[in-house]
C-alpha positions as CSV (number, residue, x, y, z in Angstrom):
1,M,-0.1,-0.1,-0.1
2,S,1.5,3.3,-1.1
3,D,0.6,6.6,0.4
4,K,1.9,9.9,1.4
5,K,4.4,9.1,4.4
6,K,5.8,11.3,6.9
7,L,9.5,11.9,7.3
8,T,11.0,9.5,9.9
9,V,12.8,10.9,12.8
10,V,14.9,8.7,15.1
11,L,16.2,9.6,18.5
12,S,19.3,7.6,19.6
13,Q,19.4,7.6,23.2
14,G,22.7,8.7,25.1
15,Q,24.8,6.3,27.1
16,S,24.9,8.5,30.2
17,K,22.0,8.9,32.6
18,N,22.4,12.6,32.7
19,P,18.9,13.9,33.5
20,K,19.6,17.0,31.3
21,H,20.3,14.7,28.3
22,R,17.1,12.7,29.1
23,Q,15.1,15.8,29.4
24,L,16.3,17.1,26.1
25,E,15.4,13.8,24.4
26,E,11.9,13.8,25.9
27,E,11.3,17.4,25.0
28,I,12.2,16.9,21.4
29,A,10.1,13.7,21.2
30,M,7.1,15.2,22.8
31,Q,7.0,18.3,20.7
32,L,7.5,16.3,17.4
33,I,4.9,13.8,18.3
34,L,2.4,16.5,19.2
35,A,3.2,18.4,16.0
36,G,2.2,15.2,14.2
37,N,3.9,15.8,10.9
38,V,6.8,13.3,11.4
39,E,7.1,9.7,12.5
40,V,9.1,9.6,15.8
41,S,11.1,6.5,16.9
42,L,13.6,5.6,19.5
43,V,16.7,3.4,19.5
44,P,19.7,2.9,21.9
45,H,22.9,4.6,21.3
46,L,24.0,4.0,17.7
47,Y,27.6,3.0,18.5
48,D,26.5,0.2,20.8
49,L,24.0,-1.5,18.5
50,A,24.9,-4.9,17.1
51,A,24.0,-5.9,13.6
52,D,21.1,-8.2,14.8
53,H,19.7,-5.8,17.4
54,T,16.0,-4.8,17.0
55,G,17.0,-1.2,16.8
56,T,19.5,-1.9,13.9
57,L,16.7,-3.9,12.1
58,F,14.3,-0.9,12.5
59,L,16.9,1.6,11.1
60,K,17.9,-0.8,8.1
61,N,14.2,-0.9,7.0
62,V,13.3,2.8,7.2
63,P,12.4,3.8,3.7
64,G,12.8,7.4,2.4
65,D,14.6,10.1,4.0
66,L,15.8,9.9,7.6
67,V,16.7,12.2,10.4
68,V,18.9,10.8,13.2
69,L,19.6,12.7,16.4
70,S,22.4,11.2,18.5
71,W,25.0,12.3,21.0
72,L,27.7,12.0,18.4
73,Y,29.5,14.0,15.9
74,P,27.5,13.9,12.6
75,R,30.5,12.3,10.7
76,A,30.7,9.6,13.3
77,A,27.0,9.0,13.3
78,R,26.9,8.7,9.4
79,W,29.7,6.2,9.2
80,I,28.4,4.1,12.1
81,L,25.1,3.8,10.1
82,D,27.0,3.1,6.9
83,R,28.8,0.3,8.8
84,Q,25.3,-1.3,9.5
85,Q,24.4,-0.8,5.8
86,I,22.1,2.1,6.6
87,R,22.9,4.4,3.8
88,G,22.0,7.4,2.0
89,K,23.3,10.8,0.7
90,E,24.6,13.2,3.4
91,G,21.7,15.5,4.1
92,Y,22.6,19.2,4.6
93,T,22.0,20.6,8.0
94,L,22.2,24.1,9.5
95,I,23.2,22.6,12.9
96,G,26.9,22.3,13.4
97,S,29.5,22.6,16.2
98,D,32.5,24.7,16.8
99,D,34.6,21.7,16.1
100,D,33.1,21.4,12.6
101,D,33.9,25.0,11.5
102,D,37.4,24.2,10.1
103,D,36.5,22.2,7.1
104,E,38.7,24.3,4.9
105,D,41.8,23.0,6.8
106,I,41.1,19.6,5.3
107,P,43.1,18.8,2.1
108,E,40.5,17.9,-0.7
109,Q,40.6,14.4,-1.9
110,S,39.8,13.7,-5.6
111,S,36.9,11.2,-6.0
112,D,39.4,8.6,-7.5
113,E,41.5,8.6,-4.4
114,V,39.0,7.8,-1.7
115,L,36.9,4.8,-1.6
116,G,33.5,6.3,-0.8
117,S,30.4,4.4,0.4
118,V,28.8,1.6,-1.9
119,D,25.3,0.9,-2.9
120,V,24.1,4.4,-1.8
121,P,20.3,4.7,-2.3
122,D,18.6,7.8,-3.6
123,R,17.6,9.3,-0.2
124,S,19.1,11.6,2.4
125,I,20.1,11.0,5.9
126,Y,20.5,13.9,8.2
127,C,22.6,13.4,11.3
128,L,22.0,16.0,14.0
129,D,24.4,16.3,17.2
130,L,22.4,16.6,20.5
131,R,25.5,17.9,22.2
132,V,25.4,21.2,20.2
133,H,22.5,22.9,21.8
134,S,20.6,22.5,25.1
135,D,17.5,24.0,23.7
136,A,15.1,21.6,22.1
137,Q,13.6,24.3,19.8
138,T,16.8,24.5,17.8
139,Y,16.4,20.9,16.7
140,L,12.6,21.3,16.2
141,D,13.2,24.2,13.8
142,E,15.8,22.3,11.9
143,I,13.5,19.3,11.6
144,Q,10.7,21.4,10.4
145,R,13.1,22.8,7.8
146,I,14.0,19.4,6.6
147,V,10.3,18.3,6.5
148,E,9.4,21.2,4.3
149,E,12.3,20.5,1.9
150,D,12.3,16.8,1.8
151,A,8.8,15.5,2.0
152,T,8.7,12.2,0.0
153,E,6.2,9.3,-1.1
154,T,7.0,6.1,0.9
155,V,5.2,3.0,2.0
156,D,4.2,2.1,5.4
157,L,7.2,1.9,7.8
158,L,6.5,-1.2,9.6
159,S,5.7,-3.2,6.4
160,W,9.4,-2.9,5.5
161,I,10.8,-4.6,8.6
162,T,12.2,-7.9,7.6
163,G,12.3,-10.9,9.9
164,Q,10.0,-11.4,12.8
165,P,11.2,-9.1,15.7
166,N,9.6,-9.9,19.0
167,P,6.5,-7.5,19.1
168,D,7.1,-6.5,22.9
169,Q,10.7,-5.9,22.1
170,M,9.9,-3.7,19.1
171,K,7.4,-1.7,21.0
172,R,10.3,-0.4,23.3
173,Y,11.9,1.3,20.2
174,L,8.8,2.9,18.9
175,A,7.8,6.1,20.7
176,P,4.2,6.2,22.0
177,Q,1.9,8.5,20.0
178,P,-0.1,10.5,22.7
179,S,-3.1,12.5,22.1
180,G,-3.8,16.0,23.4
181,D,-1.4,17.3,25.9
182,E,-0.4,13.8,27.3
183,A,3.2,13.8,28.5
184,V,5.7,11.7,26.7
185,T,8.1,9.4,28.6
186,L,10.5,7.8,26.3
187,P,10.7,3.9,26.8
188,S,13.9,2.3,28.1
189,P,15.3,-0.9,26.9
190,Q,15.0,-3.7,29.4
191,E,18.2,-4.8,30.9
192,D,18.5,-8.1,29.0
193,D,17.9,-6.0,25.7
194,A,20.0,-3.0,26.3
195,P,23.2,-3.2,24.4
196,K,26.5,-3.0,26.3
197,R,28.9,-0.3,25.6
198,R,31.3,-1.0,22.9
199,W,34.8,0.3,21.6
200,Y,35.8,-0.2,18.0
201,P,37.1,1.8,15.0
202,V,34.7,3.2,12.5
203,I,36.0,3.8,8.9
204,D,35.1,7.1,7.2
205,Y,35.1,6.0,3.5
206,S,34.9,9.5,2.2
207,R,38.5,9.9,3.4
208,C,39.9,6.4,3.4
209,T,42.3,5.7,0.3
210,N,42.8,2.1,1.1
211,C,46.4,2.6,2.0
212,M,46.3,-0.3,4.5
213,E,48.5,1.4,7.0
214,C,45.9,0.6,9.7
215,I,45.9,-3.2,9.0
216,D,49.8,-3.1,9.1
217,F,49.9,-1.1,12.3
218,C,47.2,-3.0,14.3
219,L,48.5,-6.3,15.7
220,F,45.1,-7.4,17.3
221,G,43.4,-8.6,14.2
222,V,40.7,-5.9,14.1
223,Y,41.0,-5.1,10.3
224,G,40.5,-7.2,7.3
225,V,39.6,-6.7,3.6
226,D,36.2,-7.3,2.0
227,T,35.4,-9.1,-1.3
228,L,36.2,-5.7,-3.2
229,D,39.7,-5.7,-1.5
230,R,38.5,-2.6,0.6
231,I,39.8,-2.2,4.2
232,L,37.1,-3.1,6.8
233,V,36.8,-3.4,10.6
234,E,36.4,-7.3,10.5
235,A,36.8,-8.4,14.3
236,Q,35.7,-5.2,16.2
237,D,35.6,-7.1,19.5
238,N,39.3,-7.7,19.2
239,C,39.9,-3.9,19.5
240,K,41.3,-2.8,22.8
241,K,39.1,-0.6,24.8
242,G,40.2,3.0,25.0
243,C,43.2,2.5,22.5
244,P,42.9,4.8,19.5
245,A,46.4,4.2,18.2
246,C,45.3,3.2,14.6
247,S,43.4,6.4,14.3
248,R,46.7,8.5,15.1
249,V,48.7,6.7,12.2
250,C,45.9,7.0,9.6
251,P,47.2,9.5,7.0
252,E,43.7,10.8,6.2
253,N,42.2,10.8,9.6
254,A,39.6,8.3,8.2
255,I,39.5,6.2,11.4
256,I,37.0,7.4,14.0
257,F,36.6,6.3,17.7
258,P,33.3,8.1,18.6
259,Q,33.8,7.8,22.2
260,H,37.2,9.3,22.4
261,K,37.8,12.6,24.3
262,T,39.8,14.2,21.3
263,P,37.3,15.7,18.8
264,A,39.4,14.9,15.8
265,I,39.6,11.1,16.7
266,A,35.8,11.2,17.8
267,G,34.7,12.4,14.3
268,A,34.8,16.2,14.4
269,A,34.8,17.4,10.7
270,G,37.7,20.0,11.3
271,E,41.4,19.5,11.9
272,V,43.0,16.3,10.6
273,A,44.2,15.0,13.9
274,G,47.7,13.7,14.4
275,L,49.5,14.8,11.2
276,K,50.1,18.3,12.0
277,I,53.4,17.6,13.7
278,D,57.0,18.6,13.3
279,L,60.4,17.6,14.5
280,T,60.3,20.0,17.5
281,Q,57.2,18.1,18.7
282,L,58.9,14.7,17.9
283,F,61.9,15.5,20.1
284,G,59.8,17.0,23.1
285,G,59.9,20.7,21.9
286,G,56.4,21.3,22.8
287,G,52.9,21.0,21.5
288,A,50.6,18.1,22.0
289,G,53.4,15.6,21.3
290,D,54.1,13.3,18.3
291,A,51.0,11.3,17.2
292,L,53.1,8.5,15.8
293,E,55.1,8.1,19.1
294,T,51.8,8.3,21.0
295,A,50.3,5.7,18.8
296,V,53.2,3.2,19.2
297,A,53.2,3.7,23.0
298,E,49.3,2.9,23.1
299,R,49.9,-0.1,21.0
300,D,52.9,-1.4,23.1
301,A,50.9,-0.9,26.3
302,E,48.0,-3.1,24.9
303,L,50.5,-5.7,23.7
304,L,52.1,-5.9,27.2
305,K,48.6,-6.3,28.7
306,D,48.1,-9.3,26.4
307,G,51.4,-10.9,27.6
308,R,53.2,-10.1,24.4
309,D,56.3,-8.3,23.7
310,A,56.3,-4.6,22.8
311,V,57.5,-3.9,19.3
312,G,58.1,-0.2,19.2
313,M,58.7,1.3,15.8
314,E,60.0,-1.9,14.4
315,V,56.5,-3.2,13.2
316,G,53.9,-1.6,11.0
317,V,55.3,1.9,10.9
318,P,55.8,3.0,7.2
319,K,58.6,5.4,6.3
320,R,56.5,6.6,3.4
321,Q,52.8,6.2,2.4
322,V,52.6,3.5,-0.4
323,N,50.9,4.1,-3.7
324,R,50.9,7.9,-3.2
325,D,54.1,8.7,-5.2
326,K,52.2,11.0,-7.6
327,A,50.5,13.2,-4.8
328,P,52.2,16.0,-3.1
329,K,54.1,15.1,0.0
330,D,52.0,15.4,3.2
331,D,53.1,16.2,6.8
332,L,54.1,12.5,7.6
333,D,56.1,12.3,4.4
334,S,58.0,15.5,5.1
335,L,58.6,14.4,8.7
336,M,60.1,11.0,7.7
337,D,62.3,12.7,5.0
338,D,63.7,15.1,7.7
339,L,64.4,12.3,10.1
340,D,66.3,10.5,7.3
341,A,68.4,13.6,6.7
342,L,69.3,13.8,10.4
343,E,70.6,10.1,10.1
344,V,69.3,9.4,13.6
């Protein structure tokens, strides 16, 4: 049955129990539901969802344009969704953060250098960061703008859900539709269904050039290649909680750890983390320190925890980026050339 379908707005609950976060989620949901011009649904935190979780199944089967509000940088949210094969064109949004204002500092990649997403359907996904504003009205205004620009014809939402999710379980991820001025209380997943907190890398394929430096550097079997010979996170549970070392050595800042405290590692769109380094930083001359040294130290610490030997700079640290000879030298190339000239 085909009819005019409302835009779907999904609220991804935060991991923390901060009452202000919960209040913001509930205020947004209440106002959207009472307005009645969008479909409002709830899922747990995007980063924690497993492929077979009911929340993931729901997201995978939402037709048409989609708005996702989460406590994540939009770049991180987008590529977490892509990892779960929830894909679409990047929807334009007026909501941004201070950390996302420096896009001009990022070197432009030509389309034949980066991998990009695959099998992208003709729809838009708008990712809004709930950390940017504490006022629900800011998000309500932005969603209304999207509704006015992106209304589409779709089929009934639930008819697209594949498999047979438990009805009681599914109910917990669909927000109630109250009438009148009835208050909204967002449902919480039952303890046995709530996903546990996770830690794993997320690849931004709009930056990734498939250089494979991450698979060479990581010694814990996290990375692999798919049938198209593209790098992928193959064994995410092998990743060591709290360790972002592979992100620091990625030449394009294409590896995201959404829960890391450093914005560029967590998915901020601005500065390319880790590669704005020089010899004074490398030899203790100031600044935030050398990203490569930090990454090696982090990797060695995890190897020792596993009862293995530290390897330092001897394993998986390239002197030059492979397959990039025709491109201008970047900061890492220049750093390694300077080190070679010093003959240290």
